[in-house]
N, C-alpha and C positions, 0 to 999 in steps of 0.2 A: 504494500500500500504506500502510495506516495505521501511525503510529508507536505505540510502546508506550503513551505517554501518551494518544493518541487512543483506543486500545483501552480504556484505563481509563475515559475519558469515556463511551465507547460502553457499557461495562458499567454505569456509573452510570445511564444511561437504561434499560438492560435491567432492572436491579434495580428501578427505580421502576415500570416497566411490569409486571413480574412480580408485584410487591407491590400493584399497582393504586393506586399513588400518583401524584400529579402529576409531570410531567417536571421534571427539575432546571432551575432558572433559572441565568442567568449568575452571580448572586450566590451561589446555592447551590453551584455548581461551584467558585467561588473559595474558599468556606469549606472545602469538602471537600478540595481539593487545595492549599490554602495560597497561592493566587495573590493578588496585590495588585491586579491590574487585571482588570476584566471583559472587557477586550479580549482577554486570553489565552483566556478561555472562548469568546468569540465566534470567535476564530481556529480553535480546535480544532473547534467546531461547524461552521464553514464548510468546513473540510477534510473532515469526515465527510459533509457534504451533497454536496460535489463528488465524493466517492467512491461516492455512492449508498447510504450506510449509514444516513443520517438524513434526515428530511424535515420541513418545517414544516407544521403542521396548519392554521394560520390566518395569512394574509398580513398581518394587522393586528397580530399579537402577536409579541413577540420571545422569548417563553418557552414557547411551545407547540410541542413537537417530538415526533416519534415515530420509532421505528426502522422502516426499510423491511424487507421480507422478507429481503433480503440482509444488512442490519444485524443482524437477529435471529440468522440463521445464523452470522454472524461472532462475535457476542457469545457464543453458546452454545459454539461451537468453542473459542474462546479460554478460556472459563471451565472447560472440561473438561480443558484442557492444564495447568492449574496444579496 
């Protein structure tokens, strides 16, 4: 089960996808959430990948991610609960 912060990261990806914007980068997530280390963003993304909510589009890039169908449902459900 994703943590509250992981859901916030997931929703950042959902918002970008919905607005037809590029997926957030590690640096972009750090700026958004006030993290000092890109490792924090990486760890949250890895957790979302392990849970099947996010997947990498390109194995050569570190910043090209997209929500899986399960991730879209989770992000929608969480955003309607707020």
